[in-house]
LUMSEDREN-509433 format. One record per residue (C-alpha): residue number from 1; chain; x, y, z. Coordinates in pm, whole numbers, plus 50000, padded with zeros to 5 digits. Example, Ala and Ser with C-alpha at 12.3 -4.5 7.8 and 13.67 -1.06 7.14 Angstrom:
<pts>
<seq->1	mol->A	east->51230	north->49550	up->50780>
<seq->2	mol->A	east->51367	north->49894	up->50714>
</pts>
This chain:
<pts>
<seq->1	mol->A	east->10378	north->83850	up->83392>
<seq->2	mol->A	east->10663	north->84047	up->83587>
<seq->3	mol->A	east->10748	north->84334	up->83421>
<seq->4	mol->A	east->11152	north->84234	up->83443>
<seq->5	mol->A	east->11063	north->83904	up->83319>
<seq->6	mol->A	east->10887	north->84032	up->83018>
<seq->7	mol->A	east->11158	north->84233	up->82890>
<seq->8	mol->A	east->11345	north->83920	up->82824>
<seq->9	mol->A	east->11093	north->83803	up->82572>
<seq->10	mol->A	east->11284	north->83961	up->82255>
<seq->11	mol->A	east->11618	north->83846	up->82379>
<seq->12	mol->A	east->11487	north->83507	up->82390>
<seq->13	mol->A	east->11350	north->83536	up->82020>
<seq->14	mol->A	east->11672	north->83685	up->81926>
<seq->15	mol->A	east->11881	north->83373	up->82061>
<seq->16	mol->A	east->11616	north->83161	up->81880>
<seq->17	mol->A	east->11695	north->83307	up->81575>
<seq->18	mol->A	east->12117	north->83288	up->81652>
<seq->19	mol->A	east->12129	north->82946	up->81800>
<seq->20	mol->A	east->11868	north->82766	up->81576>
<seq->21	mol->A	east->11646	north->82472	up->81647>
<seq->22	mol->A	east->11854	north->82244	up->81842>
<seq->23	mol->A	east->11855	north->82507	up->82146>
<seq->24	mol->A	east->11530	north->82519	up->82380>
<seq->25	mol->A	east->11512	north->82859	up->82531>
<seq->26	mol->A	east->11247	north->82893	up->82813>
<seq->27	mol->A	east->11162	north->83186	up->83061>
<seq->28	mol->A	east->11029	north->83109	up->83404>
<seq->29	mol->A	east->10812	north->83384	up->83568>
<seq->30	mol->A	east->10858	north->83278	up->83922>
<seq->31	mol->A	east->10574	north->83464	up->84058>
<seq->32	mol->A	east->10417	north->83100	up->84019>
<seq->33	mol->A	east->10636	north->82774	up->84064>
<seq->34	mol->A	east->10355	north->82575	up->83944>
<seq->35	mol->A	east->10307	north->82746	up->83608>
<seq->36	mol->A	east->10646	north->82921	up->83600>
<seq->37	mol->A	east->10713	north->82903	up->83218>
<seq->38	mol->A	east->10591	north->83182	up->83014>
<seq->39	mol->A	east->10765	north->83177	up->82743>
<seq->40	mol->A	east->10950	north->82864	up->82529>
<seq->41	mol->A	east->11114	north->82847	up->82195>
<seq->42	mol->A	east->11209	north->82506	up->82057>
<seq->43	mol->A	east->10994	north->82315	up->82312>
<seq->44	mol->A	east->11022	north->81998	up->82138>
<seq->45	mol->A	east->11350	north->81933	up->82294>
<seq->46	mol->A	east->11247	north->81861	up->82652>
<seq->47	mol->A	east->10851	north->81844	up->82539>
<seq->48	mol->A	east->10777	north->82123	up->82811>
<seq->49	mol->A	east->10502	north->82398	up->82728>
<seq->50	mol->A	east->10396	north->82726	up->82886>
<seq->51	mol->A	east->10217	north->82683	up->83214>
<seq->52	mol->A	east->10471	north->82375	up->83274>
<seq->53	mol->A	east->10658	north->82404	up->83629>
<seq->54	mol->A	east->10990	north->82528	up->83762>
<seq->55	mol->A	east->11223	north->82268	up->83786>
<seq->56	mol->A	east->11432	north->82125	up->84109>
<seq->57	mol->A	east->11766	north->82298	up->84020>
<seq->58	mol->A	east->11611	north->82652	up->83972>
<seq->59	mol->A	east->11448	north->82593	up->84332>
<seq->60	mol->A	east->11818	north->82551	up->84439>
<seq->61	mol->A	east->11942	north->82825	up->84235>
<seq->62	mol->A	east->11696	north->83039	up->84429>
<seq->63	mol->A	east->11825	north->82919	up->84767>
<seq->64	mol->A	east->12203	north->82955	up->84674>
<seq->65	mol->A	east->12194	north->83281	up->84491>
<seq->66	mol->A	east->11848	north->83470	up->84565>
<seq->67	mol->A	east->12050	north->83730	up->84747>
<seq->68	mol->A	east->12399	north->83665	up->84594>
<seq->69	mol->A	east->12555	north->83872	up->84278>
<seq->70	mol->A	east->12577	north->83588	up->84038>
<seq->71	mol->A	east->12409	north->83691	up->83738>
<seq->72	mol->A	east->12419	north->83316	up->83535>
<seq->73	mol->A	east->12541	north->82972	up->83563>
<seq->74	mol->A	east->12696	north->82794	up->83237>
<seq->75	mol->A	east->12762	north->82477	up->83081>
<seq->76	mol->A	east->12602	north->82215	up->83313>
<seq->77	mol->A	east->12448	north->81893	up->83209>
<seq->78	mol->A	east->12066	north->81815	up->83216>
<seq->79	mol->A	east->11846	north->81523	up->83090>
<seq->80	mol->A	east->11505	north->81481	up->82964>
<seq->81	mol->A	east->11248	north->81233	up->83069>
<seq->82	mol->A	east->11354	north->81012	up->82779>
<seq->83	mol->A	east->11702	north->81036	up->82928>
<seq->84	mol->A	east->11826	north->81285	up->82615>
<seq->85	mol->A	east->12148	north->81455	up->82749>
<seq->86	mol->A	east->12156	north->81821	up->82713>
<seq->87	mol->A	east->12400	north->82121	up->82790>
<seq->88	mol->A	east->12246	north->82394	up->82974>
<seq->89	mol->A	east->12309	north->82743	up->83136>
<seq->90	mol->A	east->12081	north->82943	up->83322>
<seq->91	mol->A	east->12061	north->83339	up->83332>
<seq->92	mol->A	east->11891	north->83510	up->83671>
<seq->93	mol->A	east->11675	north->83798	up->83601>
<seq->94	mol->A	east->11635	north->84035	up->83892>
<seq->95	mol->A	east->11436	north->84323	up->83987>
<seq->96	mol->A	east->11545	north->84640	up->84133>
<seq->97	mol->A	east->11609	north->84498	up->84462>
<seq->98	mol->A	east->11842	north->84207	up->84315>
<seq->99	mol->A	east->11579	north->83966	up->84407>
<seq->100	mol->A	east->11567	north->83657	up->84142>
<seq->101	mol->A	east->11209	north->83692	up->83986>
<seq->102	mol->A	east->11269	north->83476	up->83700>
<seq->103	mol->A	east->11506	north->83301	up->83469>
<seq->104	mol->A	east->11604	north->83217	up->83122>
<seq->105	mol->A	east->11710	north->82881	up->83046>
<seq->106	mol->A	east->11914	north->82717	up->82756>
<seq->107	mol->A	east->11932	north->82363	up->82676>
<seq->108	mol->A	east->12100	north->82245	up->82387>
<seq->109	mol->A	east->12089	north->81900	up->82228>
<seq->110	mol->A	east->12386	north->81813	up->82001>
<seq->111	mol->A	east->12289	north->81451	up->81950>
<seq->112	mol->A	east->12255	north->81477	up->81566>
<seq->113	mol->A	east->12571	north->81636	up->81559>
<seq->114	mol->A	east->12800	north->81360	up->81668>
<seq->115	mol->A	east->12921	north->81266	up->81307>
<seq->116	mol->A	east->13082	north->81601	up->81317>
<seq->117	mol->A	east->13225	north->81587	up->81685>
<seq->118	mol->A	east->13586	north->81706	up->81585>
<seq->119	mol->A	east->13441	north->82029	up->81480>
<seq->120	mol->A	east->13207	north->82083	up->81778>
<seq->121	mol->A	east->13485	north->82011	up->82003>
<seq->122	mol->A	east->13650	north->82332	up->81886>
<seq->123	mol->A	east->13402	north->82553	up->81952>
<seq->124	mol->A	east->13210	north->82368	up->82255>
<seq->125	mol->A	east->13521	north->82318	up->82510>
<seq->126	mol->A	east->13235	north->82175	up->82776>
<seq->127	mol->A	east->13118	north->81900	up->82541>
<seq->128	mol->A	east->13135	north->81563	up->82667>
<seq->129	mol->A	east->13057	north->81240	up->82507>
<seq->130	mol->A	east->12698	north->81116	up->82724>
<seq->131	mol->A	east->12844	north->80747	up->82699>
<seq->132	mol->A	east->13135	north->80926	up->82988>
<seq->133	mol->A	east->12899	north->81133	up->83171>
<seq->134	mol->A	east->12751	north->80959	up->83516>
<seq->135	mol->A	east->12420	north->81032	up->83683>
<seq->136	mol->A	east->12613	north->81230	up->83942>
<seq->137	mol->A	east->12709	north->81477	up->83648>
<seq->138	mol->A	east->12360	north->81547	up->83578>
<seq->139	mol->A	east->12255	north->81855	up->83769>
<seq->140	mol->A	east->11919	north->81885	up->83624>
<seq->141	mol->A	east->11603	north->81681	up->83525>
<seq->142	mol->A	east->11375	north->81894	up->83305>
<seq->143	mol->A	east->11029	north->81753	up->83407>
<seq->144	mol->A	east->10660	north->81892	up->83324>
<seq->145	mol->A	east->10541	north->81718	up->83585>
<seq->146	mol->A	east->10522	north->81926	up->83938>
<seq->147	mol->A	east->10441	north->81599	up->84143>
<seq->148	mol->A	east->10772	north->81427	up->84037>
<seq->149	mol->A	east->11000	north->81743	up->84057>
<seq->150	mol->A	east->10861	north->81751	up->84413>
<seq->151	mol->A	east->10905	north->81380	up->84490>
<seq->152	mol->A	east->11264	north->81392	up->84353>
<seq->153	mol->A	east->11357	north->81712	up->84572>
<seq->154	mol->A	east->11216	north->81547	up->84897>
<seq->155	mol->A	east->11424	north->81208	up->84797>
<seq->156	mol->A	east->11716	north->81397	up->84739>
<seq->157	mol->A	east->11667	north->81564	up->85072>
<seq->158	mol->A	east->11604	north->81293	up->85251>
<seq->159	mol->A	east->11872	north->81069	up->85102>
<seq->160	mol->A	east->12124	north->81335	up->85295>
<seq->161	mol->A	east->12040	north->81187	up->85618>
<seq->162	mol->A	east->12116	north->80823	up->85762>
<seq->163	mol->A	east->11794	north->80731	up->85888>
<seq->164	mol->A	east->11481	north->80612	up->85708>
<seq->165	mol->A	east->11197	north->80874	up->85749>
<seq->166	mol->A	east->10992	north->80643	up->85976>
<seq->167	mol->A	east->11240	north->80638	up->86202>
<seq->168	mol->A	east->11349	north->81029	up->86213>
<seq->169	mol->A	east->11339	north->81220	up->86553>
<seq->170	mol->A	east->11155	north->81535	up->86551>
<seq->171	mol->A	east->11459	north->81728	up->86524>
<seq->172	mol->A	east->11573	north->81553	up->86215>
<seq->173	mol->A	east->11228	north->81585	up->86066>
<seq->174	mol->A	east->11209	north->81962	up->86132>
<seq->175	mol->A	east->11574	north->81963	up->85952>
<seq->176	mol->A	east->11413	north->81815	up->85649>
<seq->177	mol->A	east->11117	north->82028	up->85658>
<seq->178	mol->A	east->11332	north->82322	up->85675>
<seq->179	mol->A	east->11557	north->82240	up->85398>
<seq->180	mol->A	east->11250	north->82164	up->85183>
<seq->181	mol->A	east->11125	north->82492	up->85282>
<seq->182	mol->A	east->11432	north->82678	up->85174>
<seq->183	mol->A	east->11425	north->82547	up->84859>
<seq->184	mol->A	east->11097	north->82678	up->84783>
<seq->185	mol->A	east->10912	north->82280	up->84753>
<seq->186	mol->A	east->10614	north->82431	up->84975>
<seq->187	mol->A	east->10516	north->82674	up->84693>
<seq->188	mol->A	east->10440	north->82404	up->84469>
<seq->189	mol->A	east->10092	north->82282	up->84479>
<seq->190	mol->A	east->10038	north->81957	up->84612>
<seq->191	mol->A	east->10384	north->81928	up->84809>
<seq->192	mol->A	east->10246	north->81923	up->85146>
<seq->193	mol->A	east->10031	north->81595	up->85088>
<seq->194	mol->A	east->10360	north->81462	up->84932>
<seq->195	mol->A	east->10608	north->81553	up->85232>
<seq->196	mol->A	east->10356	north->81413	up->85478>
<seq->197	mol->A	east->10314	north->81089	up->85293>
<seq->198	mol->A	east->10722	north->81062	up->85266>
<seq->199	mol->A	east->10760	north->81180	up->85613>
<seq->200	mol->A	east->10475	north->80953	up->85785>
<seq->201	mol->A	east->10284	north->81273	up->85920>
<seq->202	mol->A	east->09949	north->81416	up->85891>
<seq->203	mol->A	east->09930	north->81729	up->85678>
<seq->204	mol->A	east->09797	north->81935	up->85986>
<seq->205	mol->A	east->10114	north->81840	up->86189>
<seq->206	mol->A	east->10360	north->81921	up->85858>
<seq->207	mol->A	east->10160	north->82250	up->85889>
<seq->208	mol->A	east->10280	north->82338	up->86220>
<seq->209	mol->A	east->10604	north->82232	up->86142>
<seq->210	mol->A	east->10629	north->82474	up->85856>
<seq->211	mol->A	east->10456	north->82758	up->86050>
<seq->212	mol->A	east->10726	north->82704	up->86323>
<seq->213	mol->A	east->11020	north->82706	up->86095>
<seq->214	mol->A	east->10873	north->83047	up->85919>
<seq->215	mol->A	east->10858	north->83202	up->86243>
<seq->216	mol->A	east->11205	north->83097	up->86351>
<seq->217	mol->A	east->11325	north->83246	up->86010>
<seq->218	mol->A	east->11184	north->83569	up->86049>
<seq->219	mol->A	east->11295	north->83565	up->86397>
<seq->220	mol->A	east->11652	north->83556	up->86261>
<seq->221	mol->A	east->11597	north->83826	up->85999>
<seq->222	mol->A	east->11420	north->84084	up->86217>
</pts>
């Protein structure tokens, strides 16, 4: 486990005691995206476990905040596989070079407390009844299946284009692959196979695209 990440284990234990059984606390070590969860408290909330993969939103955070100074993102909506609405926050764990090497995520389930809504709203100004939350407000799907995470992210990026994959030009496919590369999708095992199938490409062709994109990125940064 990354030493910077390991320092947060006692903090997770502390928060677990303070917040109780309705808040899941997860620590991701981003050394391995496929098995990033290295510590979990109250895993019954999302039914995830140690060794499960990173979420798509964490991959987005890595792209947006990897070199920034933001330390955390608070009070966004997420949902579990069985569509349970949660209220989530993420803290970025950085190394001495300011690179994000891990994250600590808090996912709170207040479903059973709705009878005390009048009390809760005084403590939780961002609380929203799940009936009022549209799918567009869900920022994160808490999935333990790396294949589903990959497919969801691929679909999200492809849907940004006005053309179906089998009619995409080389330029459009390059833009899709570049966006997926920026999100770290290709660090997840099996992702190349899934992307190749979605874009109607062979795996060797996709590897050539990825290699070319990485070379261009290196040239821009050198």
